[in-house]
N, C-alpha and C positions, 0 to 999 in steps of 0.2 A: 373837908372832906367828906366822905359816905360813912355810913357806918354798916352794921350786918341786918339790923331791920329795914335799912333802903334797898341793897342789896336784892332782896325777897321781896322787894312793895309792899313791905307792909309799913304801919305808922308807928315811931321809935316811942317805947311806954314813958321813956323816964324823958326826954325830951322837952326842953321851955318852949320850942319853936311849936309844937304840935297843939299848941292850946292855940298859938293866933292860926293856924291853919284851920284850926275847926271853927272858928270866927268867922274866918274871913271866905270860906268855902261854902258854909249854911248863908252868909249874903248874897254870893256869886251865883249862889249855884240857883234861885226861882228866875232869875232871870236869865240862864241857859236854856233853863228849858222853855220861855216862851219863845224865843228868839230861831231855837234849832225845829228842826222841822224831819219832816221823819219823810223817805225815802221810799218806794213800792217799785219793785222790777218791775219792768215791764215785758212782755213778752217779745222777742224781737222773730220777724218771718226766716224760718228755718232755708237755709238758700238750697238750688237745688244742686245733685251732682252733674256731675257730665262726665257719662262715660267716652273714652276713647273709643274709637271704628276698628280701630287696628292693636291686635294686643302688641303689648311691650315688653321687650325685656328683663325681667327681672332681676338686678343682679346679687348673685348667693355671694355668701361670706361662710365660712368655714368655721361655724361657733368652736370648733376644737382647737382653733390656734388662737382664737380672742380670747376666750373665759375660762379655758385649761379644760371644758368638762367632757366629758365620757359620751361615748357616740352609743346610741339604742339599740342591742343588736339583730339582725332581724326577725323578725318574727317577736318580738315581746309584746305578748299582751297585759301585760302588767301595770301595777303604775308607775307615774314619772314624776320622780321629786321635782322641786321647785326650781335645782339646777338644771332640769331637766337629764339628770341619771335614770337609770333604773332602779326601780325601788323596789323589795321582796318585801311584802309584809307576812310575817311568821305566825300572823295571825288569824289569815285566811287560809282555811283548809280546802284550797281545790284540787286536792287528787284525789283519785277514784279508790270507790272502797275495794279494798284487799279483797280476795277470798278468804273463805273461812280455811284454816292450816286443815291437812290433810290427814297431819302424822300427829300424836300428842306424846306424852314423855307420863307415864302411869303409874302408881304409886299402891302395892297392895298389900295388905297386913291380913294377918288370919285374924276372922269374925267371934264372936261371943262363943262359940260351938270350938274355937282354934282351927277351923278350915279353912282352904285357902280354894279360891273358885279358878280350878284347871282349865275348865270349858270355858270360863268368861276369858279367860287371860290369853288361850289359844286364838281366839274370835279374834280379838284385839293385838296376836301379835303377828296375824293372818294380814289385817286390814292395813300392818305398816309400825303400828305405835311400840312402842319401848316401855316396858314395864318392869318396876322395880317390886322386889319382894321383899320386905320386911320379918324376917324368923324372931328376931332380936325379943320379943313379947313371950316368944315360949322359952324361957329363960331355963325350970329346971325338968323341959321336957326331951332330953338327948334323944330318946328313942322317936316321940310324934316330930321336933325336926328333920329325923334322918327323913323317917316317910316319907314328910314333904317333900325334901331336895330331892328325890326318887320318882316322884309322880312328876316334879315340874322337869325334871330331866327326860320321862316316858313321855310326858307330852310335847316337848321337845326335838325329841328325835322322830315323833310322828309329823312334822311342820316340818322339820329342816334347819331348823337351828340352836344355836349350842347357850349354853347358859358361863356367865360370869362370876366370879364372887369378889365384891367389890371391897369386902374387910379378909381380916388374918381368920375371923373365926367361920367362914360360911355363912353366919347370921347377914348378911343386906348379899341377897341376888339381886345381876340385874339379867334381861331377857330382852336381846334388841330383837327388833319387828324383822319383818320380812325386806329383802332391800336396805335395808341400812350397814354401815360398813363400821366396825370395830375394831382401831388402830391395835393393834398385838405386839409391835414390835417398840415401841416407846412404852407401852404398861406393861405391869403383868396382872394379867387378868386369869381365871380360872375356877375351876372347881374341884377339890381335893376329890382324887380316887373314891366313891362312896362302897365297894365293896375292897 
């Protein structure tokens, strides 16, 4: 009965027959080397291929029926897997570079002198940018907050857009840019009357 060592083709380290095999193999080994010949491969001439004069029709089998492969879409320029299916390599970026966005969402807060740049905001709004003005830093300056709101409202009336309050205290204001649509039906936006 064969053991585990013989199964893997290794000598049995505990077997008694192992020492007898070693002595027999040592005595027969030099004789085998003397009688053994080495074979050198000889290059055979390459037979010439004969090309038939008439083109033969090649019978094409449908790979979809035989191997359950997916047909490659027409115009496919991407790689194909080993199974013959189109392969979408997500690491390759083939898309054309998109143009830089023309509109932006801008956040404006009062500067260190507690001023709001209404002229710059007006220019950005006329180009289509939406501006959010944060007056929360003017916590103890109610009169200055009202003056900033009035100034923003006058600027928006000149441009032709409206000011919307995003919080109940009217300290976070949104001014949509030109050609920006604001849904008033599902959102309650608006600025409390200033006067």
